[in-house]
C-alpha positions, -999 to 999 in steps of 0.1 A, spaced: -61 414 -472 -48 391 -445 -13 385 -432 -2 350 -423 31 333 -413 45 301 -428 73 279 -417 97 272 -446 122 244 -446 152 236 -468 165 272 -471 203 275 -467 213 308 -483 202 341 -497 195 325 -530 170 302 -514 154 332 -497 152 350 -530 138 320 -549 110 315 -524 102 353 -524 101 355 -561 80 324 -566 53 334 -540 52 370 -553 42 356 -587 9 342 -572 -22 362 -581 -36 380 -550 -2 381 -531 6 417 -521 38 414 -500 62 386 -491 89 387 -464 111 356 -461 134 353 -431 164 331 -436 174 334 -400 141 321 -387 130 299 -416 98 318 -417 78 336 -444 52 363 -438 27 368 -466 0 395 -471 -25 382 -496 -62 383 -507 -79 353 -494 -105 354 -522 -78 351 -548 -53 327 -532 -54 302 -504 -28 291 -479 -25 258 -496 -16 275 -529 12 294 -512 26 262 -496 23 244 -530 42 272 -548 71 269 -523 71 231 -525 71 232 -563 106 248 -563 121 223 -539 114 236 -504 89 228 -477 62 251 -464 34 249 -439 13 275 -420 28 286 -387 7 276 -358 -14 305 -345 -10 315 -309 -38 309 -285 -53 341 -272 -50 344 -235 -25 316 -232 -45 287 -220 -16 266 -210 -18 244 -241 17 254 -251 4 273 -282 10 308 -268 37 329 -283 63 323 -256 58 285 -260 63 290 -298 95 309 -292 108 282 -269 99 255 -295 116 275 -322 148 278 -300 146 241 -292 144 232 -329 174 254 -336 194 238 -308 185 203 -321 195 213 -356 228 227 -343 234 195 -323 228 174 -354 251 196 -374 278 193 -347 275 155 -348 277 155 -386 307 178 -385 325 158 -358 322 125 -378 332 142 -410 364 156 -394 372 122 -379 370 106 -413 387 135 -431 419 133 -410 428 97 -423 417 107 -458 441 136 -459 468 114 -443 464 88 -471 462 114 -499 490 138 -488 510 121 -460 538 108 -483 542 142 -499 545 158 -465 572 133 -454 549 115 -429 553 78 -421 527 61 -443 521 23 -445 540 6 -473 510 -8 -490 499 28 -497 532 40 -511 546 38 -546 531 35 -581 526 -2 -577 502 6 -548 486 36 -564 453 18 -571 451 6 -535 457 41 -522 430 55 -546 405 28 -535 412 36 -499 406 73 -505 373 66 -522 361 43 -494 368 70 -468 353 98 -490 320 81 -496 309 81 -458 318 118 -456 296 126 -486 268 104 -472 270 123 -439 267 156 -458 242 143 -483 219 173 -474 240 194 -499 232 169 -527 195 163 -519 187 199 -515 211 214 -540 204 190 -569 166 192 -563 168 230 -564 189 228 -595 164 205 -611 136 229 -602 156 257 -619 160 275 -586 197 269 -578 211 279 -544 242 276 -523 237 239 -519 236 236 -557 271 252 -560 285 229 -533 268 198 -547 281 205 -583 316 214 -571 320 185 -547 302 161 -570 324 171 -600 354 164 -578 341 129 -569 331 120 -605 365 131 -618 382 110 -590 362 79 -601 371 87 -637 408 89 -626 404 56 -608 392 39 -639 420 54 -660 446 41 -634 430 6 -636 433 8 -674 469 18 -671 477 -11 -648 459 -35 -672 477 -23 -703 511 -17 -686 509 20 -691 525 32 -658 528 68 -672 491 69 -673 489 56 -637 514 82 -625 495 110 -642 462 102 -626 475 91 -592 481 127 -583 448 141 -597 422 121 -578 404 150 -561 387 127 -536 401 147 -507 389 179 -524 353 165 -526 353 156 -489 371 187 -478 346 210 -496 315 196 -479 333 194 -445 346 230 -446 312 243 -457 297 224 -428 323 240 -404 312 274 -417 275 265 -414 280 253 -378 299 284 -367 273 305 -385 245 288 -367 262 293 -333 267 330 -341 231 334 -353 219 319 -321 234 348 -302 214 373 -322 183 365 -303 200 368 -269 179 398 -259 147 379 -266 160 348 -247 166 370 -217 131 384 -219 114 351 -224 133 337 -194 120 366 -172 85 351 -172 79 330 -141 68 294 -146 42 295 -118 18 321 -101 1 322 -68 -35 332 -71 -65 334 -47 -91 308 -55 -121 304 -32 -103 324 -5 -72 301 -5 -38 306 -22 -32 282 -51 -1 278 -71 -8 273 -108 12 275 -141 16 311 -151 -1 304 -185 -33 295 -166 -38 329 -149 -71 343 -161 -81 380 -163 -97 390 -131 -77 366 -109 -61 380 -77 -24 373 -78 -3 372 -46 32 387 -49 59 384 -21 94 399 -19 117 386 -47 89 372 -69 84 380 -105 50 391 -117 34 366 -141 9 389 -158 -1 426 -160 -26 440 -136 -35 467 -110 -26 465 -73 -56 460 -50 -39 459 -16 -4 461 -1 27 480 -12 60 470 -28 90 483 -47 91 468 -82 122 465 -104 109 473 -139 144 476 -155 140 446 -177 108 461 -193 112 499 -191 149 503 -185 143 523 -153 173 517 -130 156 522 -97 126 502 -83 93 521 -83 68 521 -55 35 504 -62 4 506 -41 -34 502 -45 -46 515 -79 -11 514 -94 -5 494 -126 21 466 -126 38 448 -155 46 412 -162 81 400 -158 90 427 -133 104 418 -99 91 428 -65 121 438 -45 104 442 -11 70 445 4 40 423 -4 9 430 -24 -21 416 -43 -30 426 -78 -59 419 -101 -48 404 -134 -59 425 -164 -37 412 -193 -28 376 -195 -12 352 -219 -3 368 -252 -18 401 -241 8 408 -214 34 435 -219 62 409 -220 46 388 -247 38 418 -268 74 431 -265 88 397 -276 64 396 -305 72 431 -317 109 425 -315 106 392 -332 84 405 -360 108 435 -365 136 410 -370 115 391 -396 108 422 -418 132 435 -444 149 469 -444 149 487 -478 187 483 -479 182 445 -479 163 446 -512 195 452 -531 210 420 -516 178 401 -524 178 411 -560 215 402 -565 211 369 -547 182 359 -570 204 358 -601 238 353 -584 239 315 -584 230 310 -621 256 336 -630 282 319 -609 275 286 -627 279 303 -660 312 318 -649 324 284 -637 315 268 -671 332 297 -690 363 294 -668 367 257 -677 362 263 -714 386 293 -716 414 273 -698 408 243 -721 410 266 -752 441 282 -737 458 248 -737 456 239 -700 448 203 -689 413 191 -682 423 187 -645 435 223 -643 404 236 -660 381 215 -638 400 226 -606 394 263 -615 358 258 -623 352 240 -590 370 267 -571 347 293 -587 317 273 -576 326 268 -540 341 303 -533 310 321 -546 283 308 -522 262 339 -514 258 331 -477 276 363 -466 255 384 -489 223 370 -475 233 374 -438 247 409 -441 214 426 -434 191 403 -413 216 395 -386 223 432 -380 186 440 -380 179 411 -355 207 422 -331 197 459 -335 161 454 -326 171 431 -297 195 458 -284 168 484 -287 145 463 -266 171 462 -239 168 500 -238 130 498 -236 127 509 -273 104 487 -294 110 491 -331 81 475 -351 99 469 -384 133 468 -400 123 496 -423 116 519 -393 150 510 -378 167 520 -410 146 551 -416 154 565 -382 189 575 -392 176 596 -421 154 618 -399 164 655 -401 134 671 -382 119 661 -348 84 672 -341 75 671 -304 40 671 -288 42 693 -257 19 678 -231 31 645 -219 61 645 -242 82 675 -234 63 681 -201 51 657 -175 15 662 -186 4 670 -150 2 705 -133 29 710 -107 40 738 -84 70 756 -98 73 787 -76 63 795 -40 67 831 -29 58 843 6 49 880 8 37 883 44 66 887 68 46 873 97 43 839 79 70 813 77 72 792 45 57 762 63 28 783 77 21 798 43 20 763 27 -3 750 55 -26 779 48 -26 774 11 -32 737 13 -61 742 37 -78 765 12 -72 742 -18 -81 710 -1 -118 716 -6 -114 724 -43 -115 698 -71 -97 720 -96 -65 704 -110 -44 735 -100 -57 731 -64 -47 695 -65 -12 705 -75 -9 728 -45 -21 701 -20 2 675 -35 31 699 -33 24 706 4 21 669 11 55 663 -6 70 690 17 56 672 48 31 700 55 -1 693 75 -29 717 63 -47 739 88 -83 732 95 -106 752 72 -142 761 80 -171 777 61 -155 768 28 -170 782 -4 -160 783 -40 -167 807 -69 -165 790 -103 -137 804 -124 -125 828 -97 -113 811 -65 -122 798 -30 -125 812 5 -127 798 40 -122 807 77 -88 795 90 -77 800 126 -105 825 130 -95 847 100 -110 849 65 -86 836 39 -89 837 1 -73 820 -28 -78 826 -65 -69 847 -95 -63 884 -96 -98 892 -107 -112 873 -77 -91 893 -53 -102 926 -68 -139 915 -66 -133 909 -29 -118 944 -25 -83 932 -19 -55 955 -29 -34 934 -53 -17 959 -75 17 951 -59 14 915 -71 -1 922 -105 33 928 -122 47 896 -106 16 876 -118 21 889 -153 58 879 -152 48 844 -142 21 842 -169 47 852 -196 67 822 -185 38 799 -192 28 796 -155 -6 801 -138 -2 824 -106 -25 817 -76 -28 845 -51 -35 838 -14 -49 864 11 -51 862 49 -72 887 69 -74 911 39 -36 911 33 -18 894 4 0 864 19 19 850 -11 18 836 -46 21 800 -58 28 794 -95 16 762 -111 25 749 -146 29 717 -166 67 715 -160 94 704 -184 111 672 -177 149 675 -172 153 645 -196 135 665 -223 159 694 -219 189 670 -223 172 654 -253 166 687 -271 202 696 -265 213 663 -281 189 668 -310 207 700 -318 241 684 -315 229 658 -340 220 686 -364 183 680 -362 156 707 -365 132 706 -335 96 717 -337 71 718 -308 33 714 -313 9 724 -286 -28 733 -281 -18 760 -256 -19 797 -263 10 815 -280 24 830 -248 27 796 -230 41 780 -262 68 807 -265 77 804 -229 81 766 -232 100 770 -265 125 794 -249 131 773 -218 136 741 -238 158 758 -265 135 748 -293 137 769 -325 100 767 -336 68 763 -317 33 759 -333 6 768 -309 -32 767 -307 -34 735 -328 -60 708 -323 -50 671 -325 -64 668 -361 -44 699 -372 -11 684 -361 -11 662 -392 -12 693 -414 20 706 -397 37 673 -405 26 675 -441 39 711 -444 73 700 -431 74 671 -455 65 695 -483 98 712 -475 115 679 -483 122 671 -447 122 636 -432 101 640 -401 99 620 -369 68 628 -348 70 621 -311 37 620 -292 16 600 -268 2 577 -295 -35 584 -288 -46 620 -297 -15 623 -319 -24 593 -340 -30 612 -373 3 630 -370 22 598 -360 8 580 -390 16 609 -414 52 613 -402 81 593 -418 87 578 -384 60 579 -357 73 575 -321 50 569 -292 66 580 -259 56 568 -225 34 541 -238 36 522 -205 16 490 -206 -1 499 -239 28 490 -262 8 480 -293 0 514 -306 -10 509 -343 -1 544 -354 35 544 -342 66 529 -358 86 530 -326 73 526 -291 92 539 -261 85 522 -228 96 551 -207 86 588 -204 120 600 -216 128 618 -248 164 607 -245 152 573 -257 146 590 -291 182 600 -292 193 565 -283 170 550 -310 185 574 -337 221 565 -326 213 528 -326 198 532 -361 230 549 -373 251 521 -358 230 494 -374 231 510 -409 269 514 -406 272 478 -397 250 467 -426 269 488 -451 301 473 -438 287 438 -441 275 444 -476 307 460 -487 328 430 -475 303 405 -489 304 422 -524 342 428 -522 348 392 -512 330 379 -542 344 405 -566 379 396 -555 374 359 -549 358 348 -581 386 361 -604 413 346 -582 394 313 -582 390 314 -620 428 316 -623 433 352 -631 467 353 -612 480 321 -629 495 337 -661 514 364 -641 523 347 -607 515 310 -612 490 313 -583 459 291 -584 433 288 -557 425 252 -549 389 241 -543 397 233 -507 410 268 -500 380 283 -519 355 264 -496 374 275 -465 374 311 -476 337 309 -484 329 296 -449 351 322 -433 333 350 -451 300 341 -436 313 337 -401 330 372 -404 298 389 -415 278 374 -386 306 382 -361 307 418 -373 269 421 -369 272 407 -334 294 437 -324 261 456 -322 254 437 -290 280 460 -273 263 492 -285 261 519 -259 246 553 -261 279 571 -252 263 605 -249 238 591 -224 264 572 -205 285 603 -200 252 623 -192 252 656 -210 249 683 -182 214 698 -182 209 735 -187 208 757 -156 176 748 -138 147 773 -143 116 777 -122 98 756 -148 121 726 -141 126 726 -103 101 737 -76 118 766 -57 107 779 -24 114 817 -21 108 836 11 114 869 -7 108 883 -41 145 881 -50 153 847 -35 179 837 -9 215 827 -7 222 789 -10 234 771 20 249 735 22 250 708 49 265 673 48 249 644 66 265 611 73 239 584 69 243 547 80 221 518 68 221 525 30 228 493 12 217 498 -25 205 523 -51 170 519 -37 182 531 -3 200 560 -19 168 570 -37 148 567 -5 172 590 15 172 615 -14 135 617 -16 132 621 22 156 650 23 141 667 -8 107 667 10 120 690 38 108 726 34 136 749 24 157 722 7 164 729 -30 188 701 -40 201 668 -26 230 646 -37 234 613 -20 268 594 -23 260 557 -16 297 546 -13 307 575 10 275 573 30 271 611 26 242 633 17 249 668 5 219 691 10 215 726 -6 190 750 11 174 783 2 174 791 39 190 777 70 170 744 78 175 731 113 197 700 117 169 683 137 145 686 106 171 670 83 180 642 106 143 635 115 135 631 78 163 605 74 151 586 105 115 586 92 129 570 60 143 542 81 180 551 81 204 564 108 218 599 106 252 599 123 263 635 118 251 668 102 276 696 94 273 730 77 296 736 48 
């Protein structure tokens, strides 16, 4: 099977979409067809051995539409203009040209319609009308004038007739068919009335002239096509706004790039950057492609791609993404993904393709649209016959039939779902959430169970220090950390690396270690400041003859919390304990709390042992934890939950969780970073935040509410409008809907549906905006430095800091103060220029002010609270 895209021309409504879908699905070898009215595109999955592209195009052409294969993007973006972004720009340009042509057609139609209405109805409204157009003696002149003005309007809007009558001839009637039949019937009846008036004048029958002078319907014929064009123009303008998010993304890509060629900087078109090129980035410049920094440093604003509000620091070895902006600093990076492989291009493609697919809720509208137009034509015919049988005039019967035709155009029905899906997927992209299909967007709101992988999803996926406890009264916290870092610097164990990184973050310089040696699976030892020091597990200390019974209970308590205790000894005496664990993210705690508020069941999967799993489960507030499972076994857990009739969303890293992600009703890959095209996931999150899952579910609920509202009003409009147009109210209230009002109402319904869908552009995750307060921090969440077994009283100091200009400065000052030993929490107020520092012990003012100065800012004052 292969999947190809085709460009389809001539579609104007949901009936067209249904006709094309139905015709192509009848072809042997075609498995699936998705036709997008918004984009004039068709995506077909078919067996190449059974049917060819030419057969598919011929089938569409056979029923009165045009079709051709969409031009394939050029891999790597060779600058030929055939890459995806160029295709997007071309498509937008075509839409703008079509909209401009429609505006011109509408303007000329209105210019001609004004004098037509003046001639036809001016005298009845008491307006001054030239004498040669007034009175029965001039009725034929007035009628001829109306005909001569009407014909140019119909010629300007001939598209309704060429497309509508062709589709009718091919037995695939659409909206244009209804307009063409309704407007054409008005015109033909007007010409018939003109002949009858001429007959009356020739035979002296002025009563006949008087009868037909007021039943010309030329103005109705012109008004119908003009009002429908007004609706179509407003509709096209509204639909153009649905792709606003994609427009912004496409515009993020820089037009040029500076690369190093033969040792010199050369400015080239961004599409011509090749993998392996060294790209030069200066302050304020956008990155043209993805890559890895080779030299220099910078702070990159990734908000457009990942949604992160603060710039992130990037140095040698760090990955960088296309369309992000370097705020300050300069660096070089080696291009790794270019052209259509860049993160930006893949995001655009995913969002665009999601808007092209159909949600299950749209199938109902498609089925109805496929038979709607023929049914409406039958209703119009029956309406005319019934009124004639009831004794009404031919003019009355024809007017009701025409009103039924023009009020029943299924535009609103066809737009109800795709516009909302397009806006919804675009809005999700703004949050850094990539939804691969409309079906996934719809199914998200049905989820009742969330299954979470632990490592890398709930937790950071990297060991980190969670507790530091000094047990030797002769050592200060800084001295103990310097000792611990000295011992662990020589070890390559991940836990040792966590200790050295923590010491570095606290601004601690390790002591010098000599005669270092390591015992596999036990620990390390070295001589520091002339004394033998050890670091390792409890078994290692006992093997070395160290009395560690006093710390055994403490180590067991830490182990029960899912942490790994590391014991440190100086000169035969226990110096302290450092606990290391894969810590929970604060965003994960907030997300789990929100899942519970949504009424969702939360299950955690982990390969860790039961003790660690239970510790994490309790700290995160999760009701069920499944431990000791291999990646392949996670899929079985999903199957078990589905066997309980649960709709399951699996959240994982998209690699070792692939079987479970595929099995789940919705697979969500979290923290995908640059690798956004994970085949096994339905939804891809660009950030390492579980809160994005909450946002995706809330957005799905909003989109489905919007679609249901649109479908209700579209159905309600037709259910109410058709009987009124057929004259149902005439016997009771003498109310009859004229064809002109019918066409105006039809156009207004489409505009209302699109406008309602556009409200999704203002979607906000309110719970996230208000920020649900996180649970009380536990040792798993925040590294805490304890100088005693019981902890210490919290102290506060407030610093006044000058030189902060933006959120980046705010973040820089906060990180600098958080790095001071003894500081447990920092809150920086950018507007007030104040930094509130919480400490586990009294930290000297000089240390706090020095940290701020080292960060490049000026501390003015420091006061204890």
